[in-house]
C-alpha positions as CSV (number, residue, x, y, z in Angstrom):
1,M,-94.7,253.0,261.0
2,L,-98.3,252.1,261.3
3,Y,-99.2,254.3,258.3
4,L,-96.5,252.6,256.2
5,L,-98.2,249.3,256.9
6,C,-101.5,250.5,255.4
7,P,-100.4,250.4,251.7
8,I,-99.1,246.9,252.3
9,A,-102.3,245.8,253.9
10,A,-104.3,247.4,251.1
11,V,-102.3,245.5,248.5
12,V,-102.8,242.2,250.4
13,F,-106.5,242.9,250.7
14,T,-106.8,243.6,247.0
15,A,-104.9,240.4,246.1
16,F,-107.0,238.3,248.4
17,A,-110.2,239.9,247.1
18,Q,-109.4,239.1,243.5
19,S,-108.4,235.5,244.4
20,W,-111.7,235.1,246.4
21,A,-113.7,236.4,243.4
22,K,-111.8,234.2,241.0
23,S,-112.5,231.1,243.1
24,Y,-116.1,232.1,243.4
25,A,-116.3,232.5,239.6
26,L,-114.8,229.0,239.1
27,I,-117.2,227.5,241.6
28,L,-120.2,229.0,239.7
29,Q,-118.9,227.7,236.4
30,Q,-119.0,224.2,237.9
31,G,-122.8,224.6,238.3
32,A,-122.9,225.7,242.0
33,T,-125.7,227.9,243.2
34,P,-124.6,231.5,244.0
35,N,-125.4,231.5,247.8
36,C,-123.6,231.8,251.1
37,R,-122.2,228.3,250.9
38,S,-120.5,229.1,247.6
39,L,-119.1,232.3,249.0
40,Y,-117.7,230.4,252.0
41,R,-116.2,227.7,249.8
42,A,-114.5,230.3,247.6
43,A,-113.1,232.2,250.6
44,Q,-111.8,228.9,252.0
45,K,-110.2,228.0,248.7
46,A,-108.6,231.4,248.4
47,L,-107.2,231.3,252.0
48,T,-105.7,227.9,251.5
49,N,-103.9,229.0,248.2
50,P,-102.1,232.3,249.1
51,R,-99.7,231.8,246.1
52,D,-102.7,232.3,243.8
53,W,-103.5,235.7,245.1
54,W,-101.3,237.5,242.7
55,R,-102.3,235.7,239.5
56,I,-104.9,237.6,237.5
57,P,-106.4,235.3,234.9
58,H,-107.7,237.9,232.5
59,W,-104.8,240.3,232.3
60,P,-105.1,242.4,229.1
61,H,-102.5,241.9,226.4
62,S,-102.7,245.3,224.8
63,Y,-100.3,247.9,226.2
64,W,-103.0,250.5,226.3
65,H,-105.5,248.2,228.1
66,R,-102.8,247.1,230.4
67,G,-102.0,250.7,231.3
68,C,-105.7,251.4,232.0
69,A,-105.8,248.2,234.2
70,V,-102.8,249.2,236.2
71,F,-104.3,252.7,236.7
72,L,-107.6,251.2,238.0
73,V,-105.8,248.8,240.3
74,G,-103.7,251.7,241.6
75,V,-106.8,253.8,242.3
76,T,-108.3,250.8,244.2
77,V,-105.2,250.4,246.3
78,F,-105.2,254.2,247.0
79,F,-108.7,254.3,248.4
80,S,-108.2,251.1,250.3
81,T,-105.1,252.6,251.9
82,F,-107.1,255.7,252.9
83,Y,-109.7,253.6,254.6
84,L,-107.2,251.6,256.5
85,A,-105.2,254.7,257.5
86,I,-108.5,256.2,258.9
87,A,-109.0,253.1,260.9
88,V,-105.5,253.3,262.4
89,Q,-105.9,257.0,263.2
90,R,-109.3,256.6,264.8
91,V,-108.3,253.7,267.0
92,M,-104.6,254.5,267.9
93,Y,-104.6,258.2,268.1
94,D,-108.2,259.3,268.7
95,H,-108.6,256.6,271.4
96,I,-112.0,255.4,270.3
97,S,-113.5,252.0,270.0
98,W,-111.8,249.1,268.1
99,G,-115.2,248.6,266.5
100,V,-114.4,251.6,264.2
101,G,-111.2,249.9,263.0
102,F,-113.0,246.6,262.3
103,W,-115.7,248.6,260.5
104,Y,-113.3,250.2,258.1
105,G,-111.3,247.1,257.6
106,G,-114.3,244.9,257.0
107,L,-115.9,247.5,254.7
108,T,-112.7,247.7,252.7
109,A,-112.6,244.0,252.2
110,V,-116.2,243.8,251.2
111,L,-115.9,246.6,248.6
112,L,-112.8,245.0,247.1
113,F,-114.5,241.7,246.8
114,L,-117.6,243.2,245.2
115,V,-115.3,245.0,242.7
116,W,-113.5,241.9,241.6
117,C,-116.6,239.7,241.8
118,D,-118.6,241.9,239.4
119,L,-115.6,242.0,237.0
120,Y,-115.2,238.2,237.0
121,T,-118.8,237.0,237.2
122,R,-121.0,240.0,236.4
123,L,-122.9,239.0,239.5
124,L,-123.2,240.8,242.9
125,P,-124.1,238.2,245.6
126,D,-127.2,238.9,247.6
127,A,-125.3,237.4,250.6
128,V,-123.1,240.6,250.5
129,T,-125.4,243.3,249.1
130,I,-128.5,242.6,251.2
131,P,-126.6,242.9,254.6
132,L,-125.5,246.3,253.5
133,I,-129.2,247.4,253.2
134,V,-130.4,245.8,256.5
135,L,-127.3,246.7,258.5
136,P,-128.6,250.1,259.8
137,W,-131.8,248.6,260.9
138,L,-130.1,245.7,262.7
139,I,-127.8,248.0,264.5
140,Q,-130.7,250.2,265.7
141,V,-132.5,247.1,266.9
142,W,-129.6,245.4,268.6
143,F,-127.8,248.4,270.1
144,T,-130.8,250.9,270.4
145,V,-128.8,253.6,268.6
146,T,-130.5,256.3,266.6
147,L,-128.7,256.9,263.4
148,T,-128.5,260.4,261.9
149,T,-129.1,260.6,258.2
150,S,-128.7,256.9,257.6
151,N,-132.1,256.3,259.2
152,T,-133.9,258.3,256.5
153,A,-131.6,257.0,253.8
154,W,-132.4,253.4,254.8
155,W,-136.2,253.9,254.5
156,L,-135.7,255.6,251.1
157,A,-133.5,252.8,250.0
158,V,-136.0,250.1,251.0
159,A,-138.8,252.1,249.2
160,L,-136.8,252.4,246.0
161,Y,-136.0,248.7,246.1
162,V,-139.7,247.7,246.5
163,G,-140.6,250.1,243.7
164,Y,-137.9,248.6,241.5
165,R,-139.1,245.1,242.1
166,C,-142.7,246.1,241.3
167,C,-141.6,247.7,238.0
168,M,-139.5,244.8,236.9
169,P,-142.3,242.8,235.1
170,F,-143.1,245.9,232.9
171,I,-139.4,246.5,231.8
172,Q,-138.1,244.2,229.1
173,K,-134.5,245.4,229.2
174,P,-133.7,247.1,232.4
175,P,-130.8,249.6,232.1
176,I,-129.2,248.4,235.3
177,G,-129.2,244.9,236.9
178,A,-130.9,243.9,240.1
179,G,-127.5,243.3,241.8
180,D,-126.4,246.8,241.0
181,I,-129.6,248.2,242.4
182,K,-129.1,246.3,245.6
183,L,-125.5,247.4,245.9
184,Y,-126.5,251.0,245.2
185,L,-129.2,251.0,247.9
186,G,-126.9,249.2,250.3
187,L,-124.1,251.8,249.9
188,W,-126.7,254.6,250.2
189,A,-128.1,253.0,253.4
190,I,-124.7,253.0,255.1
191,S,-123.7,256.5,254.0
192,P,-123.8,259.4,256.5
193,Q,-125.2,261.9,254.0
194,L,-128.8,261.9,252.9
195,H,-127.9,263.2,249.5
196,A,-125.4,260.4,248.9
197,G,-127.9,258.6,246.7
198,F,-127.7,261.3,244.0
199,L,-123.9,261.6,244.3
200,L,-123.4,257.8,244.1
201,I,-125.2,257.7,240.7
202,L,-123.6,260.9,239.4
203,I,-120.0,259.9,240.3
204,A,-120.4,256.3,239.2
205,A,-121.9,257.3,235.9
206,V,-119.2,259.8,235.1
207,A,-116.5,257.4,236.2
208,C,-118.0,254.6,234.1
209,W,-118.2,256.8,231.0
210,F,-114.6,258.1,231.4
211,I,-113.0,254.7,232.0
212,Q,-115.0,252.9,229.3
213,A,-114.2,255.8,226.9
214,C,-110.5,255.4,227.7
215,W,-110.7,251.6,227.4
216,Q,-112.5,251.6,224.1
217,Q,-110.8,254.8,222.9
218,R,-114.0,256.4,221.7
219,C,-116.2,259.2,223.2
220,L,-119.4,257.1,223.1
221,P,-118.6,253.7,224.6
222,R,-120.5,250.6,223.4
223,G,-121.7,247.5,225.1
224,A,-122.6,246.6,228.7
225,C,-120.1,247.0,231.5
226,A,-119.9,246.0,235.2
227,F,-121.3,248.9,237.1
228,G,-120.6,247.6,240.6
229,P,-116.9,248.7,240.6
230,Y,-118.0,252.3,239.8
231,L,-120.5,252.3,242.6
232,C,-117.8,251.2,245.0
233,L,-115.5,253.8,243.6
234,A,-118.2,256.5,244.1
235,Y,-118.8,255.4,247.7
236,S,-115.1,255.6,248.4
237,V,-114.9,259.1,247.0
238,I,-117.9,260.3,249.0
239,N,-117.0,258.7,252.3
240,V,-113.3,258.6,252.3
241,W,-113.1,260.9,255.3
242,E,-116.1,259.6,257.2
243,S,-118.6,256.7,257.4
244,G,-122.2,256.2,258.5
245,L,-120.9,254.3,261.5
246,H,-118.7,257.2,262.7
247,V,-121.4,259.8,262.3
248,G,-124.3,257.7,263.7
249,F,-122.6,256.0,266.6
250,A,-121.6,259.0,268.6
251,P,-123.1,257.6,271.9
252,Y,-120.6,254.8,271.7
253,G,-117.6,257.1,271.3
254,F,-117.1,256.4,267.6
């Protein structure tokens, strides 16, 4: 029965995330600054209007594009269901800490919001991406836990971000935005595998090419696209059975 509730929860999470992202986009269009306060206002607006969760403003009119959109939403719900099912299994049947369940649930909500936010605004808020980068370091400081591969991945992520910021003045048209770089480094930092950085880029690039080729119906897609959803998809594919929290927090019974 608990596993049957996971798809329902995934659908509700997806609907709320798109409503939250849509409210955030409307607030930014009114001239607000993209900060934590705007995110909080958007979340409050989405929570107070639950009927608006299921209304997607930019639903495609073409049957082909609509089919692609339905497929992508289905993939999103599928991976969200997997993460929530893992949380239920770890907490209810493996008898481990409730922190694991909150980790999977919170991470699912964050990834869903980032997917919709990048699609609606082409922005990835620093208030969400930066905490993903600093989370392993904060956990080590507060709980004095030594992470496994995430420790090395975190230092590599920080080094790459510093190098990216140093090279920005010399690049006129960067191939990837700063928000995408922060999201990529944040997802790498909370991954249990050290080689996840390469796999994230590889899977995200292949998925981006495939989906854009299907969407545009051409082998060589044109134009820019929101890369954040593909990074979230790649992270879900890599870590659908485990997370950095589960691997690195063995002393706490995770």
